[in-house]
C-alpha positions as CSV (number, residue, x, y, z in Angstrom):
1,M,111.8,112.4,94.8
2,E,109.3,115.0,94.0
3,S,105.7,113.8,93.8
4,L,103.4,115.0,91.0
5,F,101.4,116.7,93.7
6,K,103.2,118.2,96.7
7,T,100.8,116.8,99.3
8,V,99.9,113.5,97.7
9,S,102.3,110.6,98.3
10,N,103.7,108.5,95.5
11,A,102.0,110.4,92.8
12,R,103.4,110.0,89.3
13,E,102.1,109.7,85.7
14,L,102.7,106.9,83.2
15,G,103.3,109.4,80.4
16,G,106.5,109.0,78.4
17,M,107.0,105.3,79.0
18,I,108.2,103.6,75.8
19,T,106.4,100.5,74.4
20,A,107.5,97.6,72.3
21,S,106.0,99.3,69.3
22,G,108.3,102.3,69.8
23,K,105.4,104.5,70.8
24,R,105.0,106.4,74.1
25,I,102.3,106.6,76.6
26,K,100.7,110.0,76.3
27,S,101.6,112.6,78.9
28,G,98.9,113.9,81.3
29,A,96.5,111.0,80.7
30,L,97.2,108.3,83.3
31,I,98.2,109.0,86.9
32,R,98.8,106.7,89.9
33,S,99.1,107.8,93.5
34,G,98.5,107.3,97.2
35,Q,95.4,108.6,99.0
36,L,94.1,112.1,98.4
37,G,92.8,112.9,101.9
38,R,95.6,115.3,102.9
39,M,95.8,117.5,99.7
40,D,96.2,121.2,100.3
41,D,94.3,123.8,98.3
42,A,97.0,124.2,95.7
43,D,97.0,120.5,94.9
44,L,93.2,120.5,94.9
45,K,93.3,123.2,92.3
46,A,95.9,121.3,90.2
47,L,93.8,118.1,90.5
48,N,90.8,120.0,89.2
49,E,92.7,121.3,86.2
50,R,94.4,118.0,85.3
51,V,92.1,115.1,86.3
52,G,88.6,114.2,85.1
53,L,88.1,110.9,87.0
54,V,89.5,109.6,90.3
55,I,89.2,105.9,91.0
56,D,89.6,105.0,94.7
57,L,90.8,101.4,95.0
58,R,90.6,101.4,98.8
59,D,87.9,99.6,100.8
60,A,85.1,101.5,102.6
61,T,86.8,101.5,106.0
62,E,90.0,103.1,104.6
63,A,88.0,105.6,102.6
64,A,85.9,106.5,105.7
65,E,88.9,107.0,108.0
66,L,90.5,109.4,105.5
67,P,88.1,110.5,102.8
68,D,89.6,111.9,99.5
69,R,89.4,115.6,98.9
70,I,87.7,115.8,95.4
71,P,86.8,119.0,93.5
72,A,83.1,119.2,92.5
73,D,84.0,119.1,88.8
74,V,86.0,115.8,89.1
75,D,84.2,112.5,88.8
76,Y,84.9,110.1,91.7
77,L,84.3,106.3,91.9
78,E,85.0,103.9,94.8
79,L,86.2,100.6,93.4
80,P,87.5,98.5,96.3
81,I,89.9,95.8,95.0
82,L,89.8,93.7,98.2
83,E,86.7,92.2,99.7
84,D,88.0,92.6,103.2
85,L,90.7,94.5,105.1
86,A,94.1,93.0,104.6
87,A,97.1,93.8,106.9
88,G,100.0,95.1,104.8
89,I,97.7,96.1,101.9
90,S,94.9,98.1,103.6
91,R,96.1,101.1,105.5
92,D,93.2,101.4,108.0
93,Q,93.8,101.3,111.8
94,R,92.6,97.7,112.3
95,S,95.0,96.4,109.6
96,D,97.9,98.3,111.0
97,E,97.2,97.0,114.5
98,E,97.2,93.4,113.0
99,I,100.7,94.0,111.7
100,Y,102.0,95.3,115.0
101,K,100.5,92.3,116.9
102,S,101.6,89.4,114.8
103,L,103.2,90.0,111.4
104,L,106.3,91.7,112.7
105,K,107.4,88.7,114.6
106,D,109.0,86.9,111.7
107,P,110.4,88.7,108.6
108,E,110.1,85.7,106.3
109,S,106.5,85.1,107.2
110,S,105.8,88.7,106.4
111,R,107.4,88.4,103.0
112,L,105.5,85.2,102.2
113,Y,102.3,86.8,103.4
114,M,102.7,89.7,101.0
115,C,103.4,87.3,98.1
116,S,100.2,85.5,99.0
117,M,98.3,88.8,98.9
118,Y,99.5,89.5,95.4
119,R,98.4,86.1,94.3
120,Q,94.9,87.0,95.6
121,F,94.7,89.7,93.0
122,V,94.7,86.9,90.5
123,V,92.6,84.2,92.2
124,S,89.9,86.4,93.8
125,S,86.9,86.7,91.6
126,H,86.1,90.0,93.4
127,S,89.5,91.5,92.6
128,R,89.3,90.4,89.0
129,A,85.8,91.9,88.5
130,Q,87.1,95.2,90.0
131,Y,90.2,95.3,87.8
132,R,88.0,94.6,84.8
133,I,85.8,97.6,85.7
134,F,89.0,99.7,86.2
135,L,90.1,98.9,82.6
136,K,86.7,99.6,81.3
137,L,86.7,103.0,82.9
138,L,90.1,103.8,81.3
139,K,88.5,103.0,77.9
140,A,85.4,105.1,78.6
141,Y,87.4,108.2,79.8
142,G,90.2,108.0,77.2
143,G,90.2,111.0,74.9
144,S,88.3,113.2,77.4
145,G,91.1,115.7,77.5
146,K,91.8,115.1,81.2
147,A,93.6,112.4,83.1
148,V,92.3,109.4,84.9
149,L,93.9,109.1,88.4
150,W,93.7,105.9,90.4
151,H,95.0,105.3,93.9
152,C,94.9,103.1,97.0
153,S,96.3,104.2,100.3
154,A,100.0,104.0,99.7
155,G,99.8,103.7,95.9
156,K,101.9,100.6,96.1
157,D,100.0,97.3,95.9
158,R,96.4,97.7,94.5
159,A,97.4,100.8,92.5
160,G,100.7,99.2,91.5
161,I,98.9,96.1,90.0
162,A,96.5,98.4,88.2
163,A,99.4,100.4,86.7
164,M,101.2,97.2,85.7
165,L,98.1,95.9,83.9
166,V,97.7,99.1,81.9
167,E,101.4,99.2,81.1
168,H,101.4,95.6,79.9
169,I,98.4,96.2,77.7
170,L,100.0,99.2,76.2
171,G,103.2,97.3,75.5
172,V,105.7,98.4,78.2
173,S,108.5,95.9,78.8
174,W,108.8,93.9,82.0
175,E,112.0,95.7,82.9
176,D,110.3,99.1,82.6
177,M,107.1,97.9,84.5
178,L,109.3,96.7,87.3
179,K,111.2,100.0,87.4
180,D,108.0,101.9,87.7
181,Y,106.7,99.6,90.4
182,L,109.9,99.9,92.5
183,L,109.9,103.7,92.3
184,T,107.4,103.5,95.1
185,N,110.3,102.7,97.5
186,E,112.0,106.0,96.6
187,Y,108.7,108.1,96.7
188,R,107.8,106.5,100.1
189,A,111.2,106.3,101.8
190,A,110.4,109.1,104.3
191,S,107.0,107.5,105.0
192,L,108.6,104.1,105.8
193,A,111.1,105.8,108.1
194,M,108.3,107.5,110.0
195,K,106.4,104.3,110.2
196,K,109.4,102.6,111.8
197,E,109.7,105.3,114.4
198,D,106.0,105.1,115.2
199,V,106.1,101.3,115.7
200,K,109.2,101.6,117.9
201,K,107.1,103.8,120.2
202,L,104.3,101.3,120.3
203,R,106.4,98.1,120.8
204,A,109.1,97.8,123.4
205,D,110.3,94.6,121.7
206,F,111.0,96.3,118.4
207,D,114.3,94.8,117.1
208,E,116.1,94.0,113.8
209,N,113.6,91.3,112.9
210,A,110.6,93.6,113.4
211,E,112.3,96.3,111.4
212,K,112.9,93.9,108.5
213,A,109.4,92.6,108.7
214,L,108.1,96.1,108.5
215,E,110.2,96.8,105.5
216,Y,108.7,93.7,103.8
217,M,105.2,94.9,104.6
218,Y,105.6,98.5,103.5
219,S,107.9,98.2,100.5
220,A,107.5,97.3,96.9
221,R,109.6,94.2,96.0
222,E,110.3,92.4,92.8
223,D,109.2,89.0,94.3
224,Y,105.8,90.4,95.0
225,L,105.2,91.4,91.4
226,E,106.7,88.0,90.3
227,A,104.2,86.3,92.6
228,F,101.4,88.0,90.7
229,F,102.8,87.0,87.4
230,E,103.4,83.4,88.4
231,A,99.8,83.1,89.8
232,A,98.5,84.4,86.5
233,E,100.5,81.9,84.5
234,R,99.4,79.0,86.7
235,A,95.8,79.9,86.5
236,Y,95.5,81.1,82.9
237,G,98.8,80.1,81.1
238,S,100.0,83.7,80.7
239,L,99.4,87.3,81.8
240,D,97.8,88.0,78.4
241,A,95.3,85.1,79.0
242,Y,94.6,86.4,82.5
243,I,93.6,89.7,81.1
244,V,91.4,88.2,78.4
245,E,89.9,85.3,80.3
246,G,90.2,86.4,84.0
247,L,89.4,90.1,83.5
248,D,87.2,89.5,80.4
249,F,89.0,92.3,78.6
250,D,89.3,91.2,75.0
251,P,91.9,92.1,72.4
252,S,89.7,94.6,70.7
253,E,89.3,96.5,74.0
254,Q,93.0,96.3,74.6
255,E,93.6,97.8,71.1
256,M,91.2,100.6,72.0
257,L,93.4,101.5,75.0
258,R,96.4,101.6,72.8
259,L,94.7,103.9,70.4
260,L,93.6,106.2,73.2
261,Y,96.8,106.3,75.3
262,L,99.7,105.9,72.9
263,E,101.3,108.4,70.7
């Protein structure tokens, strides 16, 4: 599939998604993507024309290893969702090495690990505080005439949850949120294939189990998103309550997002 930017992985906008009220998310206002460190000059120019704010959800180590290319006229904010590096979520060298050493031995353990990481987005006070700031920024920049773009490294997990929160607040159905989330697998199919080849070169014991474990670590899966929803329901009673109580983003603020981003 063609990315919104030619040299940015997994880049797409939320515009055009239909909500329960029958309205649509405005085009050119909300963009999710992978890291921006390998953008060419043409994409940098396009970013400058379209985007007013970039929100980097990576941790400091990831950002230092591959800094974003940001035009001078675009605002940039680092908003790390995780307190520490996390294999399978972070895309820094240390986290990748952790995957290669241990998490590729058992596919099911890798899948359960990823589910546990999605639950952390709910139970971690740090992650909740950061997602609250993220939503506040969308409210502050809405109506500016330019898009807000948020990204992590692959645009899959941290950026995926951010997109899901926005879509839910705006009234997108579970089925459409899941469809958008799983699109990552199509956008990043070539990247996963390259990752498999890289790991094969590093590990002589690479087999079918290791390949399956790698797919679990680097793919978007419905059960990961369900793990997040279930954790929110256990802790707060519902996803709506998680947003209000856990993220301290009240109904009036949510209505403001709908006014800003729906048409």
